[in-house]
N, C-alpha and C positions, 0 to 999 in steps of 0.2 A: 874210347870210341873211334878216335882218329886212327889209332894203331890198327884196330880191327879192319877198318876200311882200306888201309894201305897194305896190310899183310894178307888179308883175305878179301880182295875186291870181289864184289858180286855175291858174297855170302849173306844170306838173310839172317839177321839176328834181332832179338827183342831185348828190351830192358826188363829187369825184374821189378814189377810194380810194387812189390812189398818193400824193397829197398828204396825205391823212389819215394814211396809214401812215408817211410821212416825219416827220410831226409826232409821232406816237406813238413812233417810234424815238428821236427827239431828246429827248422829254420823259420817257419812262418807263424808259429804259435805266438811269438812275442808281439806280433802286430795286432793281436786281438785282446779283448779284456780277459782278465784272469777268471778262473772258475770261482764261484762263491760257495762258502760253507752253507750247507743246508741246515737251517735251524731245527728242522724236524728230526735230523739224524745225529746220533752221538758217536758213531764210528768214524775213524779217520777217512774212510772212503765216502763219507757223506758230503759230496760236493755237487754243485749244479753247474753243468757245462754251459758256457756262454752260448746263446742262440746264434750269434754272428759267426762263431767258430764252427758250430755244427752246420750252418748254412754254407760256409766256405768249403768244408769237407764234402758235403753233399753235391755241391756244384762241381767240384774237382772230379768227383767220381762220375758224374753225368758227362763231363767233358771227355774223360777217358773212354766211356762207354758209347760215345757217338758212333753210329754205324754207317753214316754217310758224311760226305764233306759238308753238305748243307746243314745237317744236324750239328756237326762240329762247329761251324761258324755261328750258329744260333747259341749253342752252349758257351762258346768263347765270349760272345757278347754279354751274356748273362754273368759269366764268371768275372768279367772285368768290373763289376759293381763293387767288388770287395776291396779292402785296403790296397792302395797302389803299390806299396812296398812288397807285399806278398805276391800280388799278381805279376809285378815286374820280375821278381825273382823266378817265379815259375816259368814265365815266358822266355826269359833269357837263359835259364839253366836247363829246363826240361822240355819245353815245347819246341825247342830247336830240333829235338829228336822225336817229334810227334809220330813220325812213321813207325817208330819202334815202341810206342806206348799206346796210341789211340786205336781203338778197335777198327775203325774204318780203314 
């Protein structure tokens, strides 16, 4: 990112949200309870995703979809209710580039 800014100053570029999300999945998942085996299922895919993890992903998506600065601030406040380690990682790694990620 720094090289782009130095070599191509003034050029607008965005981050690939798919790659950012893959990084967040790999890095932040460990801060949430593991999925539980669904006793009603016998297949290997029979797991129940932890609701706290689902809420984290939903709030992350809402943060990225904020269409105004005010909405972003509201979503960020809500997002900060999640485990500190995960939120700190996202704020220090990805939200420093929010102008290249967030819709507004």
